[in-house]
VOGU-3710 file (C-alpha; in Angstrom, 3 decimals, decimal comma):
1> xxxxxxxxxx> 0,006/0,002/0,028  2,831/2,458/0,887  4,414/2,017/-2,483  1,009/2,488/-4,280  0,447/5,650/-2,283  3,854/7,027/-2,809  3,570/6,441/-6,644  0,295/8,148/-6,811  1,464/11,123/-4,719  4,626/11,494/-6,767
11> xxxxxxxxxx> 2,598/11,458/-9,993  0,301/14,241/-8,592  3,293/16,163/-7,249  4,871/16,224/-10,773  1,695/17,869/-12,106  1,877/20,443/-9,219  5,604/21,242/-10,016  4,743/21,514/-13,725  1,870/23,891/-13,015  4,081/25,884/-10,683
21> xxxxxxxxxx> 7,060/26,252/-12,945  4,943/27,077/-16,153  2,953/29,646/-14,214  6,230/31,270/-13,204  7,476/31,198/-16,791  4,283/32,950/-18,050  3,397/35,257/-15,197  6,746/36,796/-14,364  7,308/38,556/-17,796  3,501/39,151/-18,229
31> xxxxxxxxxx> 3,409/40,772/-14,804  6,261/43,169/-15,756  4,374/44,093/-18,969  1,227/44,813/-16,994  3,305/46,848/-14,494  4,564/49,044/-17,349  0,954/49,558/-18,723  -0,153/50,478/-15,142  2,465/53,171/-15,140  1,693/54,337/-18,633
41> xxxxxxxxxx> 1,479/58,027/-19,256  -1,550/57,330/-21,541  -4,461/57,525/-19,157  -6,718/55,119/-20,895  -4,161/52,436/-20,947  -3,287/53,202/-17,241  -6,809/53,092/-16,088  -7,749/49,969/-18,092  -4,663/48,121/-16,678  -5,239/49,032/-13,098
51> xxxxxxxxxx> -9,001/48,133/-13,385  -8,100/44,600/-14,674  -5,613/44,106/-11,867  -8,133/45,281/-9,275  -10,670/42,852/-10,547  -8,320/39,934/-10,695  -6,884/40,722/-7,304  -10,319/41,309/-5,835  -11,909/38,069/-6,868  -11,063/34,458/-5,813
61> xxxxxxxxxx> -8,646/32,446/-7,902  -11,113/29,587/-7,580  -13,861/31,594/-9,222  -11,431/32,664/-12,048  -10,598/28,917/-12,615  -14,308/28,001/-13,050  -14,976/30,998/-15,309  -12,070/30,465/-17,607  -12,722/26,681/-17,919  -16,548/26,633/-18,012
71> xxxxxxxxxx> -17,188/30,152/-19,352  -16,560/29,727/-23,075  -18,682/26,641/-23,311  -21,543/28,257/-21,412  -21,430/31,567/-23,298  -20,526/30,431/-26,903  -21,562/26,706/-26,800  -17,897/25,779/-27,624  -15,765/23,965/-25,079  -12,539/25,906/-25,869
81> xxxxxxxxxx> -10,366/23,551/-23,710  -11,734/20,210/-24,615  -12,513/17,412/-22,155  -9,012/15,895/-22,048  -6,635/16,110/-19,127  -4,240/18,288/-21,344  -7,175/20,730/-21,961  -8,076/21,036/-18,341  -4,418/21,640/-17,369  -4,008/24,341/-20,027
91> xxxxxxxxxx> -7,162/26,147/-18,784  -5,795/26,018/-15,200  -2,434/27,257/-16,304  -4,058/30,225/-18,132  -6,013/31,229/-14,975  -2,883/30,877/-12,830  -0,668/32,858/-15,071  -3,105/35,707/-15,542  -3,913/35,680/-11,768  -0,290/35,785/-10,682
101> xxxxxxxxxx> 0,734/38,219/-13,416  -1,549/40,786/-11,875  -0,171/40,153/-8,338  3,333/40,297/-9,681  2,618/43,521/-11,526  1,857/45,363/-8,309  5,119/44,071/-6,748  7,101/45,254/-9,812  5,250/48,571/-9,858  6,058/49,114/-6,124
111> xxxxxxxxxx> 9,661/48,170/-6,608  10,091/50,470/-9,568  8,350/53,486/-8,098  10,467/53,051/-4,896  13,622/54,057/-6,749  14,391/57,728/-6,276  14,182/60,128/-9,145  17,740/61,190/-8,394  19,030/57,977/-9,661  17,318/58,448/-12,904
121> xxxxxxxxxx> 18,667/61,931/-13,178  22,229/60,815/-12,275  21,980/58,268/-15,156  20,966/60,999/-17,545  23,772/63,161/-16,490  26,179/60,307/-17,196  24,703/60,127/-20,729  22,822/56,944/-20,386  19,658/56,293/-22,267  16,359/55,512/-20,531
131> xxxxxxxxxx> 16,849/51,782/-21,367  20,446/51,719/-20,067  19,319/53,538/-16,789  16,682/50,911/-16,228  18,713/47,838/-16,848  22,125/49,020/-15,406  20,990/51,130/-12,395  17,353/50,454/-11,510  16,699/46,777/-12,307  18,980/45,091/-9,831
141> xxxxxxxxxx> 17,846/47,431/-7,095  14,307/46,596/-7,809  15,068/42,825/-7,835  16,600/43,157/-4,400  13,620/45,114/-3,020  10,905/42,752/-4,363  12,523/39,534/-3,272  10,604/39,218/0,050  7,132/39,860/-1,352  7,929/37,683/-4,416
151> xxxxxxxxxx> 8,906/34,956/-2,104  5,614/35,181/-0,221  3,686/35,007/-3,471  5,633/32,029/-4,624  4,843/30,224/-1,376  1,159/31,051/-1,955  1,399/29,776/-5,503  2,750/26,397/-4,182  -0,501/26,019/-2,161  -2,836/27,584/-4,642
161> xxxxxxxxxx> -1,961/24,850/-7,249  -4,230/22,685/-5,217  -7,206/24,632/-6,473  -6,705/23,197/-9,977  -8,593/20,081/-8,770  -11,880/22,016/-9,043  -11,732/21,523/-12,762  -10,384/17,929/-12,356  -6,709/18,525/-12,824  -4,984/15,544/-11,251
171> xxxxxxxxxx> -2,608/17,418/-8,898  -1,127/16,426/-5,436  -4,189/16,957/-3,326  -6,424/15,051/-5,803  -3,950/12,166/-5,678  -4,103/12,002/-1,886  -7,857/12,522/-1,626  -8,493/9,682/-4,082  -7,524/7,180/-1,486  -10,308/8,185/0,851
181> xxxxxxxxxx> -12,932/7,100/-1,686  -11,021/4,039/-3,054  -9,569/2,683/0,294  -11,182/4,506/3,035  -7,853/5,863/4,514  -6,937/9,503/5,098  -3,267/9,311/5,804  -2,254/9,586/2,078  -4,020/12,990/2,038  -2,269/14,064/5,193
191> xxxxxxxxxx> 1,076/13,097/3,602  0,539/15,605/0,852  1,301/18,210/3,568  4,946/16,833/3,616  5,351/17,310/-0,101  4,135/20,961/0,234  6,414/21,643/3,181  9,403/20,337/1,457  8,695/22,321/-1,749  8,064/25,540/0,308
201> xxxxxxxxxx> 11,136/24,991/2,373  13,315/24,744/-0,718  11,851/27,989/-2,032  12,469/29,769/1,289  16,016/28,628/1,327  16,562/29,671/-2,267  15,074/33,103/-1,703  17,092/33,645/1,389  20,321/32,777/-0,571  19,374/35,184/-3,303
211> xxxxxxxxx> 18,515/37,859/-0,882  22,006/37,541/0,746  23,711/37,558/-2,728  22,100/41,008/-3,461  22,677/42,340/-0,006  25,310/44,708/-1,225  22,591/46,915/-2,709  21,372/49,640/-0,229  17,554/49,340/0,566
//
């Protein structure tokens, strides 16, 4: 039984890791793009961007998952994602990427706006372009300042991946919960907590190491 449980949990955990990694790959650059639009000098773009971010941050991720997966079929009579496991995973991934991109955008925006205008002016005095000022002067300082809030969001993402089961994505919690119905035992579900704790612990150590590496920047 133990071997069967570990095999099932490992399979579910791989899906969890895949969802986590792909969400980061998609949401980190998208979040930066949204941050730039939310700081745009064009008022329409700025208002639209901040309104979208407000809606996404103000509604539950669970609701967004349900709307994104079931919405197209209910509104247009066409199941955009299909009924396969791959389709459900892609729908979950889209929801996670967009949700976390909005959260990351606010972290990026806060980090960028925390840099004093004097540093931009100093870069201009040195003859640097706006692009050079951002990448050579601002960016590394922003990264250093956003590491703590980013770390918190990534820990939340690890746990939020469990919400994907609402649209029948076979992730870690689903794998553990299945044994309650099939075998009448609960300990496999409790064991999923160990997987989450280990994964979260690794992330905490990684972010602590990164923060120390960038500690030469003044806050």
